[in-house]
N, C-alpha and C positions, 0 to 999 in steps of 0.2 A: 100612578100608585096612591092608594088613599092611605091615611095614618093609621086606621084599623089593620090592614094588610101589613103595614110596615112593624105596627106596634107587637102584632103576631108574630112577625120575624124575629123580631129583637127579644121577644120572651123565649121562644125557641133558642135562640143563641145563648141565652143567660141560663136556660135548663140545663144546655149542653155543656156548660162550666161544670157541673155536677161529676162530669164523665173524669176529671183530674182527681176526685177523692174516691176512686173506687178501685181498690188497689187488687193487684192479681198475685199468684201465687209464684210466677216467674221473677227472677230478680236480674239487676242491672248489672253488666259485666264489670263494671268499675267500683261503684260502692259497694254494692251487692246489696242495696236495699230493693224492695218489692218495686215492680215497676206498677205505673198506675195505667189505667186503660186508655185515658188522653194520649201518654207515650207512645202505649202500644200501637194505637191506630195511626199516629203518625209514623213510625217504624213499618209498620205495614204498607201505608202509601210509598214510602219512599222504596223499599223493596219492591214493590210491582213495580215501578218505574224503573229501576235497574235491572230488573231480571224478566221483563216483559218478553225479551227475546228467546227465552225458554220456553214459553207456553207451549202446549201442545197445537193450539190454533194461531196459524202465523198472521192471521188479519184481526187480530184481537184488537176490541175497542178498548182502549186502556184507559179512557175516561171512565168509562161505564165501571170498570173494575176498582177505579180509584173510588169512585162513589159508593160502591157497597162498602169496601172497606173501611170509609170514613164514617159510614152511617151503621154498620150493622150491630158494633157493639155499645151505642147508645141506650139500647134496652137494658142494660146492666145498671143504668142509673135508679132504676126501681127492682129489677131482677137480682141485683150482684152478680159477681164473678161467679161460674161456675167452674172448678177445677174439672180439667178433662178427665180426671182420672177416679172422680169421686163419685161413684155409680149410683149412691142413694140421691144425690142430687140432680143427677143428670135425669133422673127419672121424669119430674116435672118439668125440666127446663124449656122446652119448645113453648109449652102453655104459660110458663110465668112469662116470658119474652115476649110472647104474641100479645098479652095484655099491655105489657110496656110499650111495645110496638104501637098499638092502637092510641094510648094515652099520649105518648110523647110528640110523635108525627103528628098526632090530632091537634097539636097545639099550633102547627101552622095552618095558613090559608089551605082552601079545600084542593086546589090542584097540586101544591107542593105536597101537601101532606098524602095524596094519592100516590105520588111519584116516589117519594121516598119510601113509602110503606111496600111499594110494589118492588122497587129495589132489594128491600128488608127480605122479603119473600123470595125472589129470586136467590139472592145469597143462600137462604136457607134450604132453598130446593135443589140447587146444584145441576138444573138441566142445561143451562148454556155455556158455551166455552168460556165467556166471562167469569160468570159465578164459580165455575170448577177452578179457574186459574186463580181468583179471589179465595176460595174458601184454600186451595194449597198454600198461597202465602200465609194465610191465616193460622194453618198447622206447622209450616215449616219454621216460621219466626220463632215461636216458643222451643221448639226443638233445637234450633241453631243457638238461642240463648242458655237452655240446659247444656248443652255440649262444652259451651264455653264459661261455664260457672261450675264445674265441677259435679254436674249433676244436681244442683243445690235441689230444686224444686222434686226431682225423682226421689231423691234420697230422703227427704224429708217426709215424703208419703210413702216410702218403701214400693215405689212403681218398681215390676220388673221389665225385663226387655221386651218380652213378647207383648207386654201391653202397650209399650211405646211404639213397636212396630206394627201392631192392630190398629192404633189410634191415629197413625201418620202415613200408613200406607195410601190412602187415599189421596195423598199429594199426586201420586201419579196420574190421577184422573185429570188433573190443570196440567201438569209439567211432568214429564216422565225422568226428565234431566236434573229436577230438583228433587224427586223421589231417590234416584240414584245416589245424589250426595248427601241426602238426610240419611238414608240406609248405612251409606259408609260411616258418617259421623255417630250413628247410634251404635253400631258394631264397634267402634273404635270405644265410645265410651263404656261399653261392655266388658270390652278386654281388659281397659285399666281401672275398671272396679267402680266408675263413675255411675254406672246403672247395674243394677241389683239381677243376677242372673233370675231366668223361668224357674218355677218350681219344680 
């Protein structure tokens, strides 16, 4: 291993530290402060390990899932967090994030840069069982936190139940069991007034 290679890797790790400063709309269940992207990534990885048995694909490569989950939000260092229900910001999200992926993963040695960028693209495309399960976890976690914080982010942005169902129904592509649980939570949130009814 050359010092140049190590230097590139260390530079990437330092750049990744900036993810701790990107704040999300979802709030933490205890302090009720905004969750940051690094905390979100850690929580997704933990959830994937715990919930892997509920994936639609029984022979899931969990390590590949974890790699996608730990890498996919790094692009938000440049692109920022895009709230899932902000239709205006969602319009150019993929292009902003793809440019960020080029820059951030491009900091690494060429072999790692190519591997990490391929994993990011795999997550985005949702064509493999691993990427579908990773995407399911990525949608399930904010839904779970919203349901356990009185629908805080949903209420703040006046999100309606039909939009939450539409946003989260792709969970079923990676885990039918998690979608059933998410749908139950969403329905309960709507019944309790933590989520606005459809117009």
